[in-house]
C-alpha positions as CSV (number, residue, x, y, z in Angstrom):
1,D,-2.3,-46.8,-7.6
2,G,-3.4,-47.9,-4.2
3,L,-1.3,-51.0,-3.9
4,S,1.8,-48.9,-4.8
5,G,1.1,-46.9,-2.0
6,I,0.4,-49.4,0.3
7,K,3.4,-51.5,-0.9
8,H,5.5,-48.2,-0.2
9,Q,4.3,-47.4,3.4
10,L,4.6,-51.5,4.4
11,G,8.0,-52.0,2.7
12,C,6.8,-55.4,1.4
13,R,5.6,-56.9,-2.2
14,V,2.2,-56.5,-3.6
15,E,1.7,-60.0,-3.7
16,Q,2.5,-60.3,0.2
17,I,-0.5,-57.7,0.5
18,M,-2.9,-59.5,-1.8
19,E,-2.3,-62.6,0.2
20,V,-2.9,-61.1,3.5
21,I,-6.2,-59.2,2.1
22,E,-7.2,-62.4,0.5
23,A,-7.0,-64.2,3.6
24,H,-9.0,-61.7,5.7
25,I,-11.5,-62.0,2.8
26,N,-11.9,-65.8,3.3
27,Q,-12.0,-65.7,7.2
28,F,-14.8,-63.2,6.6
29,F,-16.9,-65.6,4.6
30,V,-16.4,-68.7,7.1
31,Q,-17.5,-66.9,10.0
32,A,-20.3,-65.6,8.0
33,L,-21.2,-68.9,6.7
34,Q,-20.7,-70.4,9.9
35,L,-23.0,-67.5,11.4
36,D,-25.7,-68.3,9.0
37,Y,-25.7,-72.2,9.4
38,L,-26.1,-71.7,13.4
39,T,-28.8,-69.0,12.8
40,L,-30.8,-71.6,10.6
41,Q,-30.1,-74.7,13.0
42,R,-31.6,-72.5,15.6
43,E,-34.7,-71.6,13.7
44,A,-35.6,-74.8,13.0
45,L,-34.9,-76.1,16.3
46,D,-37.4,-73.1,17.3
47,R,-40.0,-74.5,14.9
48,S,-40.1,-78.2,15.8
49,D,-40.6,-77.2,19.3
50,Q,-44.1,-75.4,18.1
């Protein structure tokens, strides 16, 4: 099992590993949504200038 191998290498609980993975996934989506919002806002401003 992949998590067992990681657990063995890092010497920590599977729950800790999953918490860190979840935090990174959440951070990725927050960043992706912010970038998308900024892109949409910029496009809206560009269209209003025309």
